[in-house]
Backbone bond lengths (Angstrom), bond angles and torsions (degrees), N, CA, C in turn:
res aa  C-N    CA-C-N  psi(-1)  N-CA   C-N-CA  omega(-1)  CA-C   N-CA-C  phi
1 M - - - 1.471 - - 1.541 107.66 -
2 L 1.298 114.61 141.47 1.562 120.77 -178.40 1.434 114.74 -50.95
3 G 1.260 119.77 -45.36 1.412 124.11 -177.70 1.488 115.81 -51.54
4 D 1.458 117.84 -30.69 1.316 120.88 -178.27 1.505 117.77 -77.07
5 N 1.365 116.72 -23.10 1.416 118.38 -176.90 1.478 118.05 -116.83
6 Y 1.411 113.15 3.07 1.454 116.92 -176.27 1.501 111.05 -132.77
7 K 1.396 115.82 149.12 1.473 121.00 167.77 1.517 110.47 -92.59
8 Y 1.180 116.82 150.59 1.497 126.57 179.46 1.496 109.30 -113.23
9 S 1.277 113.81 148.29 1.413 123.40 167.73 1.564 110.09 -135.49
10 L 1.338 113.18 147.14 1.368 119.38 -177.17 1.564 111.53 -74.10
11 T 1.241 116.81 141.11 1.472 120.48 -175.56 1.469 108.45 -147.07
12 N 1.314 116.94 171.68 1.480 122.12 -173.41 1.453 106.69 -131.75
13 L 1.409 116.37 131.33 1.493 119.48 -179.04 1.487 115.68 -62.40
14 N 1.315 115.91 -11.94 1.587 116.99 177.32 1.501 110.47 -85.23
15 L 1.358 119.01 -6.79 1.479 119.10 -178.11 1.486 106.58 -73.10
16 G 1.348 118.49 158.52 1.338 126.98 -177.66 1.528 115.39 -83.04
17 I 1.233 121.24 151.93 1.384 129.79 174.47 1.565 107.70 -135.04
18 K 1.350 112.75 153.03 1.445 116.40 179.98 1.583 105.26 -125.33
19 V 1.269 115.81 131.51 1.545 121.49 175.35 1.481 111.11 -133.88
20 K 1.295 114.59 154.80 1.400 122.93 171.45 1.465 115.13 -92.30
21 L 1.416 119.83 105.74 1.450 121.51 -171.65 1.549 108.80 -83.97
22 S 1.244 120.49 143.90 1.449 125.78 170.00 1.386 108.83 -80.20
23 D 1.452 123.59 174.03 1.373 122.95 177.69 1.522 111.94 -58.88
24 K 1.409 112.65 -36.67 1.521 113.71 175.39 1.506 113.59 -58.08
25 G 1.370 111.39 -44.43 1.598 117.89 -177.57 1.529 106.08 -61.89
26 K 1.285 119.52 -42.43 1.470 122.61 -177.29 1.483 110.14 -65.55
27 D 1.355 114.04 -34.71 1.558 119.22 179.73 1.578 110.83 -68.01
28 I 1.338 117.16 -41.55 1.383 124.32 176.91 1.538 111.16 -62.21
29 F 1.372 116.28 -40.18 1.444 119.98 175.29 1.472 111.83 -61.36
30 Y 1.382 114.09 -47.93 1.430 122.09 -178.25 1.642 111.02 -60.00
31 H 1.231 119.60 -37.50 1.420 122.54 -174.11 1.534 112.81 -99.18
32 Q 1.270 116.65 9.96 1.533 118.48 -177.00 1.519 114.99 -61.69
33 Y 1.237 120.77 -17.49 1.536 124.01 -179.03 1.525 112.25 -110.56
34 D 1.328 119.16 10.53 1.469 120.80 -173.30 1.504 111.74 -57.32
35 D 1.353 118.13 -40.99 1.455 120.52 177.98 1.451 113.96 -62.28
36 L 1.382 118.45 -37.24 1.453 122.50 176.69 1.555 111.41 -70.64
37 I 1.337 114.56 -41.77 1.491 122.09 175.07 1.551 112.82 -52.84
38 A 1.355 109.34 -51.12 1.543 116.74 177.78 1.580 115.28 -60.83
39 R 1.325 112.94 -22.81 1.479 119.26 176.68 1.565 113.27 -85.16
40 G 1.303 114.83 -5.53 1.434 119.74 177.15 1.547 115.33 103.89
41 F 1.349 117.69 0.15 1.455 117.48 170.83 1.521 112.38 -65.16
42 D 1.378 113.22 142.28 1.372 123.74 -173.31 1.591 109.48 -90.80
43 I 1.272 114.62 80.28 1.484 118.65 -173.94 1.598 101.19 -129.79
44 T 1.363 109.88 136.65 1.364 118.58 177.06 1.511 109.77 -99.91
45 P 1.326 119.67 120.76 1.514 119.08 -177.20 1.553 103.22 -70.34
46 H 1.336 112.73 158.21 1.456 120.28 175.95 1.548 106.24 -156.70
47 F 1.365 115.56 152.78 1.404 121.87 171.10 1.581 114.09 -75.36
48 P 1.317 116.71 156.65 1.579 115.33 179.01 1.471 108.78 -67.36
49 E 1.329 112.51 151.29 1.451 121.20 166.21 1.479 115.19 -77.10
50 E 1.306 112.57 139.81 1.524 117.52 -179.90 1.437 108.92 -118.00
51 D 1.391 122.39 143.87 1.290 126.76 168.69 1.540 116.66 -73.04
52 E 1.196 123.06 -174.66 1.540 123.15 -176.20 1.547 112.07 -69.04
53 D 1.337 111.15 -21.23 1.525 116.91 -179.41 1.567 111.05 -96.20
54 G 1.317 116.47 -1.17 1.502 119.60 175.27 1.538 111.52 92.68
55 Y 1.308 117.77 16.20 1.517 121.67 177.94 1.449 108.75 -97.74
56 T 1.303 111.54 142.25 1.418 125.78 165.26 1.572 122.13 -103.78
57 K 1.292 115.48 125.05 1.457 117.51 -173.29 1.496 108.79 -88.71
58 F 1.306 113.25 140.35 1.464 123.96 172.97 1.570 112.44 -138.45
59 Q 1.310 119.37 150.95 1.544 114.38 162.30 1.500 103.52 -73.25
60 M 1.333 115.03 144.25 1.467 122.70 -176.83 1.411 112.93 -56.11
61 W 1.256 127.20 -39.63 1.450 127.21 178.93 1.598 108.07 -66.95
62 R 1.271 118.78 -35.94 1.478 119.46 -177.89 1.635 109.38 -74.02
63 F 1.180 111.49 -37.42 1.651 114.57 176.51 1.607 102.61 -61.16
64 I 1.235 119.56 -51.00 1.462 122.48 -176.04 1.468 110.74 -59.43
65 E 1.344 119.17 -43.29 1.431 121.06 179.43 1.505 112.00 -62.68
66 L 1.364 118.04 -48.46 1.400 122.71 -175.55 1.576 112.41 -74.00
67 Y 1.320 119.44 -41.12 1.498 120.73 -174.23 1.446 112.77 -112.44
68 G 1.362 124.68 5.01 1.468 122.74 -172.79 1.488 111.87 -63.90
69 K 1.334 117.84 -36.18 1.517 119.11 179.43 1.532 112.33 -65.91
70 Y 1.238 119.93 -11.62 1.449 121.00 176.10 1.599 112.39 -100.98
71 L 1.229 117.29 -5.73 1.507 125.39 173.97 1.537 110.19 -84.92
72 T 1.253 117.03 84.52 1.504 116.37 -178.93 1.522 106.78 -120.07
73 I 1.328 117.80 166.61 1.541 123.39 -177.04 1.532 98.75 -75.08
74 G 1.393 109.43 136.35 1.407 116.30 177.97 1.391 118.37 79.97
75 S 1.269 123.22 -2.79 1.467 126.31 -179.19 1.606 106.11 -81.95
76 S 1.323 113.45 141.24 1.427 120.98 -177.88 1.454 109.69 -86.52
77 C 1.414 118.93 110.13 1.500 119.07 -178.73 1.489 112.05 51.91
78 A 1.400 116.19 49.08 1.453 122.09 175.41 1.450 112.97 53.25
79 E 1.278 117.40 52.11 1.459 128.35 177.44 1.562 105.90 50.75
80 G 1.325 117.05 48.16 1.395 126.25 170.99 1.503 119.29 77.68
81 T 1.337 115.59 2.94 1.514 121.47 177.08 1.449 112.78 -72.80
82 L 1.436 121.70 -23.55 1.420 123.79 -176.79 1.570 107.68 -118.77
83 Q 1.369 113.29 151.45 1.496 118.88 168.91 1.449 113.68 -72.11
84 T 1.211 119.35 -32.30 1.333 131.56 -177.43 1.545 116.59 -151.15
85 L 1.319 117.53 153.05 1.579 113.17 -178.21 1.437 110.70 -90.00
86 D 1.349 118.47 6.86 1.518 118.21 175.25 1.469 110.21 -71.76
87 V 1.281 117.67 140.70 1.454 122.52 -178.83 1.598 106.61 -129.16
88 L 1.255 119.57 126.35 1.458 117.32 168.76 1.538 110.38 -91.82
89 V 1.363 112.62 132.41 1.482 121.89 -170.87 1.598 105.29 -114.01
90 E 1.380 107.64 130.49 1.467 113.53 179.78 1.482 109.39 -66.68
91 V 1.275 116.55 144.56 1.448 121.48 179.23 1.487 109.45 -115.68
92 E 1.304 119.31 125.49 1.479 123.87 -178.10 1.526 109.52 -66.05
93 K 1.366 116.45 132.26 1.486 117.94 178.85 1.503 104.54 -70.95
94 E 1.393 109.39 146.81 1.545 116.10 174.29 1.496 112.12 -66.05
95 K 1.208 114.48 140.81 1.372 120.49 174.13 1.465 113.48 -72.51
96 R 1.349 121.41 128.62 1.421 122.76 -177.02 1.468 110.90 -100.47
97 N 1.304 117.62 152.10 1.590 119.73 173.89 1.541 105.75 -113.37
98 D 1.344 112.74 57.35 1.474 119.85 179.98 1.513 109.28 -75.42
């Protein structure tokens, strides 16, 4: 069972994560609003922004919403949407009482 081998920390789904998207992952991002565009909404598709290290930042809930269906047990790099399964998770700064 996971609880026996891992330590847990409290996090928030609004925190940011960074992932390295593959070409397929970038294509999914670009086409995420195709159905709305087809129904007449004025949305301009765009590719995700990457930082200098090739990471794209998402709020955790948004990443799950967009790519969750590709994250299955046994899938290799989320069915090709990610370059690696490594995820950088934003850490909240401790509140200071200065």
